[in-house]
C-alpha positions in Angstrom: 32.4 2.4 -7.2 32.1 1.2 -10.7 28.9 0.4 -12.6 29.9 -1.8 -15.6 28.1 -1.7 -18.9 28.3 -3.7 -22.1 27.0 -2.3 -25.4 24.8 -4.8 -27.2 23.8 -2.5 -30.1 26.0 -0.2 -32.2 23.4 2.6 -31.6 23.8 2.3 -27.8 25.2 5.1 -25.7 26.6 4.4 -22.3 24.7 6.2 -19.5 26.3 9.4 -18.2 25.6 11.9 -15.5 24.6 15.2 -17.0 26.2 17.2 -14.1 28.6 16.2 -11.4 26.0 16.5 -8.7 23.1 14.7 -10.5 21.5 11.8 -8.7 20.4 10.2 -12.0 22.3 9.2 -15.1 20.8 9.5 -18.5 19.4 6.5 -20.5 19.2 6.8 -24.3 17.0 5.4 -27.0 18.5 3.2 -29.7 15.5 3.6 -32.1 13.3 6.1 -33.7 9.7 5.7 -32.6 6.6 7.9 -32.2 4.7 7.1 -29.0 1.0 7.8 -29.4 -1.2 9.2 -26.6 -2.0 6.5 -24.0 0.4 4.1 -25.7 3.1 2.2 -23.7 6.1 0.6 -25.1 9.3 -1.1 -24.0 12.3 0.8 -25.4 15.4 -1.4 -25.5 18.4 0.8 -24.9 21.1 -1.6 -26.2 23.1 -2.1 -23.0 23.4 -4.7 -20.2 25.2 -4.2 -16.9 26.9 -5.6 -13.9 25.5 -3.8 -10.9 27.5 -4.3 -7.7 25.9 -6.7 -5.2 23.8 -4.9 -2.6 22.6 -2.3 -5.1 20.0 -1.9 -7.8 19.1 0.7 -10.4 15.7 2.5 -10.3 14.6 3.8 -13.6 12.7 7.1 -13.3 11.2 9.6 -15.7 13.0 12.6 -17.0 11.3 15.6 -15.4 11.3 17.7 -18.7 9.6 14.9 -20.7 7.0 14.4 -17.9 6.1 18.0 -17.5 6.2 19.1 -21.1 4.9 16.0 -22.9 3.3 13.7 -20.3 5.9 10.9 -20.8 6.2 8.7 -17.8 8.1 5.5 -16.8 6.2 2.3 -15.9 8.1 -0.4 -13.9 11.7 0.3 -13.4 13.9 -1.9 -11.1 17.1 -3.4 -12.4 18.5 -6.0 -10.0 22.2 -6.6 -9.4 21.8 -10.2 -10.8 20.3 -9.1 -14.1 22.7 -9.4 -17.0 20.3 -9.0 -20.0 19.5 -5.9 -22.0 17.9 -3.0 -20.2 14.4 -2.0 -21.3 12.6 1.2 -20.4 8.8 1.1 -20.2 7.4 4.4 -21.3 3.8 5.6 -21.5 2.5 8.7 -23.2 0.0 10.3 -20.8 -0.1 13.5 -23.0 -2.6 14.5 -25.6 -0.1 14.5 -28.5 2.2 11.9 -30.1 5.8 12.2 -29.0 8.6 11.4 -31.4 11.7 9.8 -30.1 14.9 9.7 -32.1 18.0 7.5 -31.8 20.2 9.0 -29.1 17.4 10.9 -27.3 17.5 10.9 -23.5 14.4 8.9 -22.5 14.7 8.2 -18.8 17.2 8.3 -15.9 18.7 5.6 -13.7 19.5 6.0 -10.0 21.9 3.6 -8.3 20.6 2.8 -4.8 21.6 0.5 -2.0 19.4 -2.6 -1.5 19.4 -3.8 2.1 18.0 -7.3 2.6 15.3 -8.0 5.1 14.2 -11.2 6.8 10.5 -11.8 6.2 8.8 -12.8 9.5 5.2 -13.6 10.2 3.8 -12.3 13.4 0.4 -12.3 15.2 0.4 -8.6 16.1 2.1 -5.5 14.9 3.2 -2.6 17.2 1.1 0.5 17.4 1.9 3.5 15.3 0.8 7.1 15.4 -0.9 6.8 12.0 -2.8 3.7 13.2 -4.9 2.1 10.4 -5.3 5.3 8.4 -4.9 4.8 4.7 -5.2 6.9 1.6 -6.1 10.5 2.5 -5.9 9.9 6.2 -3.4 12.8 6.8 -5.8 15.3 5.3 -5.4 17.6 2.3 
């Protein structure tokens, strides 16, 4: 399967898998920017794509950035019909500013299948083992 990308900025780097067995491919910054604690920002990454029909890309945090510096990803679905520039919404949940440089890995993308469902209104739903239990219902 091919995932087609178009560079929109001379500083853009095409996504790559770090290792042959990695689920996610690396996404790179095209700008230098210092993200302050509790600040969120859309980082444009200078690429657009053609995702095969029936698939989407989920943008997820890089585990090292999350653990070491508190950098997380907000939002993060890129649909197959989207052809504009990709943006990565980052938030700094850490206590220190974090400095991004051009070419830094800032997030990862995961290509996933996207089955379509028919939305149907019903009067009753079938019983489930969980019942109506919500947050915390399964214990600690």
